[in-house]
N, C-alpha and C positions, 0 to 999 in steps of 0.2 A: 748452361749447355746449348739450349735452344738458340740463343743469340749467337753463340760461336758457329753453329751450323749454318745458320742464316748468312753470317758474314763470309763464310767459305763459299756457299753457293753463289751469293751476290758477287764475289770476286770473278766468278766464271761468267756471269751474266753482264758485268760492267767493267769492261777494260777502259776506265774513264781517263786515264792519262795516256792517251794513245801514242804520243810522241816519245814516251819513256819506255813503255813496255815493249818487249820484242817478241811476245807471243805466249802461247800456252805450253808449258813444258813440265808441269807438276800435277800430281793427282788433284791437289787443291785447287789448281786453276780450272779444272773441269767440274769441281763440286764433289768429287769422289771422297768417300770416307773409308777408313780402314785399310788394310794391307792389300790393296788392289793390285793383281797381277796383269790382268787383261780384261778388256771390255769389247765385246762384239755387239753391234747395234744394227738392226735391220728395220726399215720402215715399209709397212704394207698398206695397201688399200683396204679399208674397213669392209667394203662390200664384197671384195674379191682378194681374200688374204693370201692368194697364190702370187698375186702380182705385187712387186715391189714399187716404191715411188719415191720421188723427191718432194718432200712437203714444204720445204723452205723454213722449217721450224726445228728447234732443239738439235738433236743428233743429225737429222736429215736435212740440214739447211741447204747443202749443195749436193749431197749424194744419197742414193738409195741405202747404202750400208757403209759403216765405218768400223774400223778395228783399231784399238789402242793397246799397246803392250808397255808395261812399266818395270823398272828394276826395283830392288828391295829398298833403295833410298827414295823411292816414289817419284823418280824421274821418268818422263816419257822417253822411251827408246825406239819405238816404231809406231807409225801410223800408216794404215792402208785405207784407201777410198775406193768404193765400188759403185758401179753404174749398171743399169740394165742394158744388156747387149742381146737383142732379139729374144727377149723372154727370160734371159738368165743373168744372173749376177756375174760381172766380170770385173777384174782389177784394173782400175783406171790409173792409179799411181801409188807408190809407196815412198814414205819418208823415213829415213834412218837418222836417229839422234845420237851423237857421240858425246859422252860426258867425261870430263878430264878428272884426274885424281883429287882435285879439290871440290869435287861435286858441282862443277859448273859446266854449262853447255858449251861445247867446243866446236861442234860441227854438225850441220844439218845438210842432208843430201836427199833430194827428191828425184826419183826415177819415174819417168812417164812410161807406162806400160801399155795402156789402151787395149786391154784384153788381148794383147799379141797380135792385133790387126795391123799395126805399124811397127817399125823398128824402135826398140826401146832406146831412150836417151836421157841424159841428166837434164832436167828441166830447170832445176834450181839448186844452187849450192851456197851455203852460208858458212863463214868461218869467223869465230868470235876470239877476240884477243883481250887479255886481262892484265892489269897492273895493280898490284897491292889489293887484289880481290875485287877491283872495279872494272867493269866493262869499258875499254877505251877505244876499241875499233871493231867494226863489223864489215867484213867483205862479202858482197852478195853477187852471184852470177845468175842471170836469168837467160834461158834459151827459149826463144819464141819460134813461131813457124817461119818467119822471114828474117828476123833480126835477133842478135844477142845484145845483152846489156851487162855492164859491169859497174857496180856501185860500191863506193866506200863511205862508211859513216864513222866520223870521229866523235867521241864523247868527251866533254869537259865537265869538271866538277869543282864545286866551291863549298867548303864547310861540309863535305861529305855528301852533298845533293848535287844532282846533275844540273848543270847550268846552261849547257849548250850542246847541240848536235849539228854537225856540219855534214852535209851530203855532197859527195864528189861523184861525178860522172865523166869518164874519159879524162882523167887528170884536171878537171875544172870544177870549181864549186858550183853546184846546181842550186842549192838552197840551204838555209840555216834556220834552226829552231832555237829560240832563247826561252829560258824558263825563269820566272819570277816567283819568289816565295813571300808569304806574309810572316809576321813576328812569330807565329806559332810553328813555322817550319812546313806550313801546308802549301801545295802548289796554288799559286794565285792567278798566274796568267801564262799562257804559252803563245809565243809570237813566231810566225814563220815569215822569213824574208827571202825574196827571189834574188838571184845572183846579180840583179842590176840595183839591188839595195831597196826596192820597192817592197812594201808590206803585202804579204799574201794573206793567209788565214791567221785569225787570232782566236784563242780560246780562253775565256774567263771562267774561273771557278768560284762559286759562292758557298759559304758554310753557315749553318745555324747550329749553335751548341756543339761545335766540333765535328758535325756531320755534314757530308757534302749535301748541299740543298739544290744547286743549280749549275749547269754547264751551258755557257752561252757561246756559240760558235759563229764567227762572222767571216765571210769571204765575199769580197765585192759587195754587191747589193743583197746578198743572201745572208739570212740569219736564221739559226735554229736555237731553241732552248730545250734543254733536258732538265726535267724537274723531278726530284726524288722525295717521296713521301714516306714518313716513318710512323710507326704506331707502337708505343710502349717498348721501344728498344730494337725493333726489327724494321727492315725495309718492307713496306706494305704496297708501295705503288711507284710507278714511273710513267712520265709523259713526255713525249717529243712533240714540239710544235714549230711551225716555220713562222717567218716574220709577219705574215699576214694574220696570224692568230689560229690558223687551221691545225687541228691535231692530226699528226701523222701516225702516231703510235701511242697506245696507252696500255700499260701492264699492271695487273694485280697479282701480288704474291701471297702465298700461304705463310703461316707463321714459321714453318720449317725452311723457307727461302725458295721453295718450288713455285713455278709459274702456275697461276690459277686461271686467269683470263687474260686474253690479248685482244685489243681493238686495233685494227691496222687499216690504214687508208689504202684503198685498191686504186691505183692510177688508171687501170684500164676501165673500170666501171665507174670511177669517181664516187664510189660508196665506201662505207666502213664495213670491213669483214670482222665478225666477232667470233673469236675462237676460245674454246674452253678446254681444260686439260684435266684428266683423272690419272692418277698414278698408283702403281702398285710398288711398295717399298719392301726391301729385304731386311734381315736382322741387323745388317751393318749400316742401315739408314740410307742406302743407295736405291734409286728407283730402277726397277727392272721391266716395267711395262708402262706405257703412256697411251691412253686413248685421247685423240684429238678430234674435237667436233667444231664444225663451222656453222654458225647460226643454229646451233642445238642439234645438228645432224652429224653423227660420227662419220668422219671421212678418212682418218688415218689411224694406225695403231703401230707404235714403235715397241720392238722387243729387244731387251738386252740380255746377254749372257755374260754374267761377271764371275771371273775366277779370282780367288784370293790366294796369297801365299799361306802356307801351312802354319808358319811361325815367323 
């Protein structure tokens, strides 16, 4: 049971086949257990718990507060993001997720609210199309401050596995991703091609005893390596290094899959920031509070309010 929980939480931390996955839309994608109906999460400064903050970590990676709502089939149906507006939390944007009768994601619509300080508008719209229960097309509209963009992504499959993604912009091919698998059916390589035929980014996946061991990403002269460390059946560590060998990020995980320590390179100070995490867990094995320390000094505390379906 412990290994299964770790795997679920790891799927939240590691969206490792980035070109295939289209986002987080299930309770399991976020590492939630049980019949979760909603999760409201707020990040506070440890020294002044009246003030909210964006920590850049866990739930508060980009926002002071986030709210998730799920249906009984464990699909995400609503996400709201909140920021600090002159000392008070205000709604920045809200995203509604529409599920079709086959329990597939059909439509995602994000409305930019900005605490009501500017006119509301649809900032992003995604529409998903399926054929024989496989995603074959994704239409995406993005509205920026000065320009709008409309993308179409076509998906192709071979032997039940995705083999190609083609990105269209304004009725022209913008780029293409190809996927190569090994004899075990595991993703082996992902290759991106520009519309002129030149190779863009390549991603190589390496496995040891059926477990993902490394992801090597190359783009031009840049190269990064992600290494995954296992201990008696669970993911215990993760490390991100660049081509010079410098470590950009290093994570240590608990046996239940939760983050224990994080070493992160700070580009401003050119030093390593050392974070540690302490969690409080509810009876459904979801964490409800997390104290985050930087170099052993508590700096943030994240509090979650989790509601569950009665049956």
